[in-house]
N, C-alpha and C positions, 0 to 999 in steps of 0.2 A: 606504624599500625600494629596494635596489639591484637592477638588472636588467642582464643581459648585453646588449651591443650586438647588435641584430638586423642582422647584417652584410648580408644580401641586401637587405632593405628600405632600409637606410641608403645602400647603394651606388646602388640604383635611384632613390631619392628625390633624391639629390644630383646624379646625372649623366644620368638618362634624357631630360631635356628640354634637355640641352646638346650631346649628341653628334649627329653627322650621321645615324647609323644605330643604332637601338635594337633589338637582338636579344635583350634580356634579358626581354622581355615574354612571358608564357605564354598569352595569349589571342589571339583573332583580331582583325583590323582592326575597330574599333568601328563600330557603327551610328551614323547621325546622328539628330538629333532629328526632322528631316524625314522620314526613313525610318520612324521609329516612329509618329509622328503624321502619317500620310500621306493624310488626307482632310480635307475642310473641317470636318466635324462634330467630329472629334477635336482639331483645332487650335483651334477655337472653345472647346471644353470646356477645353482646357489654358489658354487665355488667360483664361478665367473662373474658374479655380481660385484660391481665396483662399490667400494666403501665410500660413497660420496654423500654430499647433501642431496637427498632426494626431493621430489616435489613437496613443498613444505606443508601443504594442506592434504597430502596424500596423493599418490599417483592416480591418474585418471582411471586406469583399470581397477584399482582398489576401490575408488569412490563409486564406480559403476556397480561393482559387486555389492557394496553396502546399500546403495540406493535401490537395488533390486529387491531388497527385503521390505521395502516400504512403498505401498501403492502410491503411484503418482509422483514419486521422488526421482530426481535425476542427479547427476554428479554435482551440479551446482548447489544442491541442498546439503551436501556432505562436507564436513570438516573432520579430518582424521587427527587424532590426538595421541599422546603417550598415555594410554590407559583411560579407563572411564573416569578416574578421579580428576584428570586434567580436563576432561570434557565438562564435568560438573563445575569445576573451578572457573573456567573461562566464561562459561555461560552465566554463572552467577555474578562474576566480576563485571560483565558487560551490562547486565540488566539492573542490578541493585544499586540504589543511591541512598545516601543518608536520609532517614525519615520514611523510607518505604516500609510497607508491611509485606512479610512473606508468610504465607500459610503453609504449614508443613505437616504432611501425614506423619504420625508417630504411632508406634516405634518405627525407626528408620535408621539407615546409615547416616551418621550424624555429621558428615562432612559439610553439607550445605548449611546445616544449622550453625556451625562455627563460622563458616565463611560469610554468610549473610549478616550475622551479628558483627563481624569484624568490619564489614563495609557500611555499618551504621543502620541496618534494618532492624525493625522490631519483628521477631519471629513469633507467630501465633500457632500454637500446636493444635493439630486436628487429629484427635485420637481415633484409632480403630476401635470398633466394638467387637465383642465376642458373644455369640448367641447361644453358647453352650456346646456347640459342635464345631464352629469354625470362626475365624476372624473375618469381619465384614467392614465395609465402609459405612459411615453414618452421613448420608447425604444431607439430612436436615441440619446436622451440626456444621457441615461445610457451608451451607447457605447462610447460617448465622455468622460465620467467621469472615467470609469474603465480603469486602467492602470496596468503595471506589479507591481506597488507599492501597489495595492489594496489588502489588506489582507482579508477584510470582506465587503460584501454587506448586508445591513440590510433592511428587508422588514417587513411589517405588513399587513397581509391578513386574514380576512377582516381588513380594515384599521381603526385605531383609530387616528384622531377623525372623519373622514368623513363617516364611515360606508360603504365605497365602497368595493365591492367584485371584485377581479381580477381573470380572467379566465385562463384556461390551456394555451392558446397561449401566454398570457402575461408572465406566469411563465416560459414557455419554452424560451422566449427571455431573461429573466433574467438569467436563467441557462446557456444559450449560452454565454452571456457576461462574466459570471464568469468562464466558462470553458476555454475561450480564454486566460485567464491570470492566471489560477490556483487559483482563489479567492474562499474563503468560502462564503456561504450564510447563514445568520441567519434569519430564517423566523418565526416571532412571529405570531402564529395562535390561540391566546387565544379566539378570537371571532368566530372561526369556529364551526358551529353547531347552531349559533344564527341567522340564515338567516330568514328573514320574509317570503320568499316564500317556505321555506322548502328544497331548493336545496342546498346541502352542498357545501361549497367552496372547490375548488380543493386544494390539499396540494402541497407544494414544494417538499415533500419527493419523492425520486426516480428520480428526473430530472437531477441530477448532483451528482458526487461522493463525493462532498464536501458540503453537505447540513446538516444544523442543524435546527431542528424544535423545538420550545419551545411552550408550551401550559399549560393548567391547568384547574381546576374546577371552577374558580372564576366567569367567565362571562357567557358563554353559559349554564353552568350547575346550576347557582344560588347557588353555594356552596363556597363563598369566605372565610367563617370562618374555613373551613377545612385546608386552606393554603397548598393545594396540587397542585404542578406544575410538569412539566417533561421536559426532553430533550430527543429527539430522534436523534441519531448521529451514524456514523460508529463505530463499537465496539471499536477500539483502542482509538478513541477520547472519547467515553463514559467512558471508563476505566480511562482515564486521568482526566476527569471531576469529577469522583468519588473521586479522591485524592484531588482535589481542594475543594470539598464539605466537606472534613475533616476539613478545615480551617474556614468554615462558620457555618452552623447549624448542621453538622454531620449527622443527620437523620431526617426523618419525624416523627411526633408523632404517637405512636402506634394506638390510636383511629382514627386519621385521615387516616392512611393507611387502617385500617379495613373498615371505612366508604367509602373511595374512591373505594375500591374493590367492594363494594355493588353498588355504583353509576354507575360503568362502566360495570356491568353485562349487556349484550346486550339488553335484554328486558327492563330492568329498565332505561338504558341509553336512549333508544328510547322514553320512557314515559317522562323522564326529559326534553329532548330536545323539545318534543311536548308541554310541559308546557311552556317552554321559548318562543316558537313561538306564542303560544296563547296569552301570555302577550304582546308581541311586536305588534301583529296584533290587539289586543284590544286597546292598548294605543296610537299607532302611530296616528290614526285618531284624537285623542284628542289634541295632541300637534300640528298636522298639521292644525287643525281648528283654534287653538289659533294663530299660526304664520300667517295664511292667514287672520285672522281678523285684523291684524296690517298691512294693505296694505300700501306699500310704505316704510315701515320701515325695513322689513326682506326679505331676499331671502335665499333659501335653496335648497339642493338636497336631496330628500328622501333617507334614508340609505338603503342599501341592507341587512345589518346585524348589530346586536348590538342595545342596548337600548339608542342610542345617535343620535342626529341630530346636524349637524354642520351648524351654522347659521351665515350669514353675516348681519350686521345691518348697516343702512345708516344714520349715525349721527356722528359728529366729536368727541364725548366723547371717551376717551381711554377705552379699554375693562377692564383693571384692575380697573380703577376708577369706571366704571359702576358696575362691580361685587362686589367691596367693598361696594358701596352704597346699593346695593340690600341686601347684607349680614347684614350690620350694621343697616340699616333703616327698612328692611322688613323681616329679618331672613331667606332669601332664598340664598342658595349657588349654584352657577353656575360657570363653568370653563371659564375663559377669554381666548380669542384667543392669548393673550400675552404668555400664557404658551405653545403654539405651535409656537411661533414666528410670529403669524399672528394677528396683531391688527385689530380691526373692526369685529371680529368674536366672537362667543360664542359656547361652546359645552354644550348642554342641555340634561340631562338624562331623560328618560321617562319610566323607568322600574318598578316604584313603583305601589302600588294599585291605581285604578282610582280615588277614592275619595281624596286620598293624592295628586295625580298629579293635579287634578282640583284645589284644594285649593292652591297648590304651584304656579300654573300658574296665578291664580287670584291675589295672593300676588305679584308675579313678575310684573304683569301688572300695579298694583298700583305704584310699585317702578319705573318702566319705565316711567310712566306718570310724576311722581315726578321729575325725572331726565330731563324732557323736551323732551323725545323721543316720538315724535308724527309724524304721517304721514304728509308729505309735501302736501300743497294744490295742487300742480301740479301733484301729484301722487295719489290723493284721489280716482280716478276712475280707477286705474291700475288693471291689471289682478291679480289673486291669485299668491302668491309669491313662487310657486314651480318651479322646474327646467324646466318642460315642457313649462310653460308659458313664460320663458325667450327667447325661440328661436325666437318668433315673436314680442316681446315687444321692438320696436325700442327705446323707451325712456329709456329702461333698458338694452341696448345691452352690457353695461359694468358691469352688476350687479354681474357677477362672473368672476374671473380671466380667461383669455383666452389663456395664454401661460405659459410655464415653467418659463421664466425669471421673470414674475410678481408674481410668487408664491414662490420664494426663501425665505426660512425662516431660513437662516443661522444665527441663533441667536448669536450675538457677533462676527460675521465674517465680513471682509471688504466688501464683495459683497452682503450683506444682503439687501433685498428690501421688502417693504410692499406690500400687495395685492392692496391697493388703489393707491399707488404711487410707481412705479417701481424704482424711483430714490432716494427714502428716505430710510434710514437705519432702519432695524427692531430693536426694543428695545432688547438689549442683555438680556438673562435670569438674569444675574447678576445685571442688572439695573432695573428690575421690582420693582415697589414701595414696600417698606418694609412692608406696611400695608397688602399686599397680602399674605405674607408668615410668618410674625412675629407676634405672638399673643400679644406681649408687645406693639406693635406700633399702635394698633387700638382696640377699645372696641365695642362689639356688643350691640346695644340698644335692650333690651328685648321688645317683643310685648305683 
């Protein structure tokens, strides 16, 4: 089986531990083991844990804790995986057959895009819309895309890379479209719980009888090193996915299962999510001020959730070229819009410690200046570059895409269009410059 290079993960895996500053990460600064096992009893219990094969679909207590997050679910609805990525993989593997159609919200985390194509599906992109102040779903466009051939509708809520949160009425419209054709919904909810305003994103669970929710501890919980993810699905499907798990990683690690049970205890879960929100609300003003200081160069919509801001820049340089120069010349790693099929954009993470974030942004500013990205004279006195200011800025009325057609990011498909030019093809993921994904094709210059 041939599979497209997963450009985002290949870049991160290759460079994130080599650069001076990693702003490609979309989660918050991780908890330490000592912070999670923070009393004598829990540490003794951890040291006494046998390093065995644990229950391969997750221990019953862990599945009970996960099920409690979804109304009406029980332990038989839950399959524990090694990270949310494995959850997405085995769900797609189970459902998608050659010739199926998969309708996928875009922009998005592109794992399911690559996996579904490898399994022989035709992926039909369902672009988000932007109304001048926020990213929204286009229900009418979804209705046009979904057909009797649609096996799976893929959503990400809160969304990666935009940080947008979609509300219950939006989810109901998606569920109704799926129900009309008997389609499954795969709802990636890995950022749920990482909302800046503390109001938890509605789940897709319970809105249709063919819903699969994937999530995990990596993003909202600040525990990516545990590699604990999960699937919540109807029990017959959950049982089938357990058998697919036998072909991948078999079981979660015993220590990870034990620590995940601790993290999901209700009181501790609340404290962990409060910590995440405090990091987001402490750090977002830092990156917002940095973006606003580059007036005329950047536009952005403040994220509802996640430690990411999706930024459009106003300069002709290709996003992968820009990111490669920032990495090789300044030691800063940022995600190019090319990795979401949207050139002219950057995804910047802001979940690290403030001192680290400030130093990283200062270094990035030096790199941006070196690349010739400076505010145009005609925009020198423009309003701050957040979404609210776009509504009345006549000179920037096109600063964010205004319709679904201009947002198509069908990487590698005939109808792909860029955000800046709806008539120009998006760079296919397979055509992303090799320096963005291959460590042998570019060398970082140490600072």
